[in-house]
C-alpha positions in Angstrom: 155.3 83.2 163.9 152.5 86.1 164.5 155.1 88.8 165.1 157.0 87.8 161.7 153.6 88.2 159.7 152.4 91.3 161.3 156.0 92.8 160.5 155.7 91.7 157.0 152.3 93.3 156.5 153.5 96.7 157.8 156.3 96.7 155.4 154.1 95.7 152.5 152.2 99.0 153.4 154.9 101.3 152.8 156.6 99.6 149.5 155.6 101.5 146.4 153.1 103.5 148.2 154.6 107.2 147.7 153.7 109.5 145.0 155.8 112.5 144.3 154.9 115.6 142.2 157.5 117.7 141.2 157.1 121.5 140.3 160.4 122.9 139.1 162.9 122.4 142.3 160.0 121.8 144.9 158.5 118.4 145.5 155.3 116.9 147.3 155.0 113.7 148.6 151.8 111.8 149.1 151.3 108.7 150.9 149.1 105.9 149.6 146.8 104.5 152.4 145.6 100.8 152.4 142.2 102.2 151.1 143.8 103.5 148.1 143.5 107.3 148.9 146.4 109.5 149.6 147.5 111.4 152.5 148.8 115.2 151.7 151.9 116.6 153.1 152.0 118.6 156.4 150.9 122.1 155.3 149.6 121.0 152.0 145.8 121.3 151.4 145.8 120.0 148.0 144.5 116.4 147.3 145.7 113.7 145.1 143.3 111.0 143.7 143.9 108.2 141.0 141.4 107.1 138.1 142.7 104.7 136.2 146.0 105.6 134.9 145.4 109.4 135.6 146.1 111.1 138.8 144.6 114.4 139.6 145.6 117.0 142.3 143.0 119.1 143.4 143.7 122.6 145.1 141.5 123.7 147.8 140.0 126.6 145.6 139.1 124.3 142.9 141.8 124.2 140.4 143.2 120.9 139.3 146.2 119.3 137.4 145.9 116.0 135.7 148.7 114.1 135.1 148.8 111.2 132.4 151.1 108.2 132.2 154.1 108.6 129.7 156.0 105.5 131.0 156.0 102.6 133.7 156.4 105.0 136.8 156.3 108.3 135.2 153.5 110.7 134.7 153.3 114.4 132.9 150.8 117.0 133.4 148.9 117.4 130.3 149.5 121.1 130.0 153.1 122.7 129.1 154.0 123.5 132.4 157.4 121.8 133.7 155.8 119.5 136.7 155.7 115.7 136.8 154.7 112.9 139.0 156.9 110.1 140.0 155.6 106.8 141.6 
């Protein structure tokens, strides 16, 4: 019984917890941790945060990209650059 509960908890931690940001033909995947923060992909120094229905990608030198919700699982960058975020 304990093994089954542990397995369910582990599976619940990885369902619907990946955020993918697309830049043209490139993509970065951020994994959401149980505390609500996101882990950056290997070799990427940018950080991803969520506040309400808005995601913010912050680069280490200070530039930021803000993504706003356009549908249930799709967000668009607030300017005209062709990048989007999938959840």
